C-alpha positions in Angstrom: 155.6 68.1 32.4 158.6 69.8 31.0 157.4 73.2 32.6 157.1 71.6 36.0 160.5 70.0 35.8 162.4 73.2 34.9 160.3 75.4 37.2 160.2 78.2 34.6 156.5 78.8 35.3 157.2 79.7 38.9 160.4 81.6 38.0 158.5 83.9 35.6 155.8 84.5 38.1 158.4 85.4 40.8 160.4 87.6 38.4 157.3 89.7 37.5 156.4 90.3 41.2 159.9 91.6 42.2 160.0 94.6 39.8 157.9 97.7 38.8 156.1 98.3 35.5 157.0 101.3 33.4 153.4 102.7 34.1 154.0 102.5 37.8 157.4 104.3 37.5 155.9 107.0 35.3 153.0 107.6 37.7 155.2 107.8 40.9 157.7 110.3 39.0 154.8 112.4 37.9 153.4 112.7 41.5 156.7 113.5 43.0 157.4 116.2 40.2 153.9 117.8 41.0 154.5 117.9 44.7 158.0 119.3 44.2 156.8 122.0 42.0 154.0 123.0 44.4 156.5 123.1 47.2 159.0 125.3 45.2 156.2 127.8 44.0 154.6 127.8 47.5 157.8 128.6 49.3 158.8 131.4 46.8 162.1 129.6 46.1 162.8 132.0 43.3 164.4 134.2 46.0 166.8 131.3 46.6 168.0 131.6 43.0 168.4 135.4 43.2 165.4 136.5 41.2 163.8 138.4 44.1 166.7 140.1 45.9 166.1 143.0 48.4 167.7 145.4 45.7 165.5 144.1 42.8 163.9 147.2 41.3 160.8 145.1 40.3 160.4 144.2 44.0 160.9 147.8 45.2 158.4 149.1 42.6 155.8 146.6 43.7 156.4 147.6 47.3 156.0 151.3 46.4 152.9 150.6 44.4 151.4 148.8 47.3 152.2 151.6 49.7 150.6 154.2 47.3 147.4 152.2 46.8 146.9 151.4 50.4 147.5 155.0 51.4 145.2 156.1 48.6 142.5 153.8 49.9 143.0 154.7 53.6 142.8 158.5 52.6 139.5 157.9 50.8 138.0 155.9 53.6 139.2 157.9 56.6 138.7 161.3 54.9 142.2 162.3 56.0 145.0 163.1 53.6 148.0 160.9 53.4 151.3 161.8 51.8 154.7 160.6 50.7 157.9 162.2 51.4 160.9 161.2 49.2 164.0 160.3 51.1 167.6 159.8 49.8 167.2 156.1 50.2 163.4 155.6 49.9 160.4 157.2 51.1 158.3 158.0 54.3 154.5 157.5 54.3 152.8 160.3 56.2 149.3 160.8 57.7 147.8 164.2 58.6 147.2 164.4 62.3 143.9 166.3 62.9 144.7 167.1 66.5 148.2 168.4 66.1 147.6 169.9 62.6 150.9 168.3 61.4 152.1 165.4 59.5 153.3 162.2 61.3 155.4 159.4 59.8 153.5 156.0 59.8 155.8 153.9 57.6 158.7 153.9 55.3 160.3 152.1 52.4 163.8 151.5 51.2 164.7 152.2 47.6 168.3 152.9 46.9 169.0 155.0 43.7 165.6 156.5 43.5 165.0 159.4 41.0 161.9 161.6 41.7 160.1 163.8 39.3 157.2 165.6 41.1 154.6 167.8 39.3 157.2 167.9 36.5 160.1 169.1 38.6 163.1 166.9 39.4 163.3 166.5 43.2 166.6 165.7 45.0 165.6 164.5 48.5 168.0 165.4 51.3 168.2 163.7 54.8 165.8 165.2 57.4 167.3 166.9 60.5 165.9 165.5 63.8 163.6 168.4 64.6 162.6 169.3 61.0 158.8 169.4 60.4 157.7 167.0 57.8 156.7 168.6 54.6 155.3 166.0 52.1 156.0 166.2 48.3 153.3 163.7 47.1 149.8 164.2 48.5 147.0 161.6 48.5 143.8 163.4 48.9 140.7 162.0 50.5 138.8 162.4 47.1 141.2 160.0 45.4 143.4 162.5 43.6 147.1 162.3 44.0 150.0 164.7 43.0 151.3 163.7 39.6 154.8 162.1 39.8 157.3 159.8 38.4 159.6 157.6 40.6 162.3 155.7 39.0 164.0 152.9 40.9 167.7 152.2 39.9 169.8 149.4 41.0 172.4 147.0 39.6 169.6 144.8 38.4 168.1 147.5 36.2 165.4 150.1 36.7 161.7 150.4 37.1 159.5 153.5 36.6 156.2 154.2 38.5 154.1 157.2 37.4 150.6 158.7 37.6 148.9 161.6 36.3 147.0 162.3 39.5 143.7 160.5 38.7 144.7 157.2 37.2 146.2 154.4 39.2 149.8 154.2 39.6 151.5 152.3 36.6 154.9 150.6 37.2 157.0 149.1 34.3 160.4 148.9 32.9 161.2 152.1 31.0 
């Protein structure tokens, strides 16, 4: 009788229904955290925090390694040689034109502060004059061979070195 008079039984039930339990709060927080992390990783938000800036030597080295491996594969499959021509601010990707008997540019890459050692000799690239024929320095033969070289990418963020002995795959790492 006393419970009915004070109404405490109904008050307790209504108080329980108004709030969330600790387990419910933890579950919702966990789900939101997982979704947020998936969104951040999927959107490559690391570039928002400056970890993947355009002048990042690791990014430049990855781009260069991808260019070399793609050109090496294309040379092998097409049975046409490809080449790299170092430039003061990066490189040109060249393909041998069977009909013209000359090299033609099919792409380029930007890499400020690049140091090149090709077949054991330091190479200082100079800008090309408009009508200068393209003479590649690094050849990617159709049998899988490549001119041995070392390319070092320097920026304010540090440096990366990419090198090959001519037969092995290109290796890029911090020196």
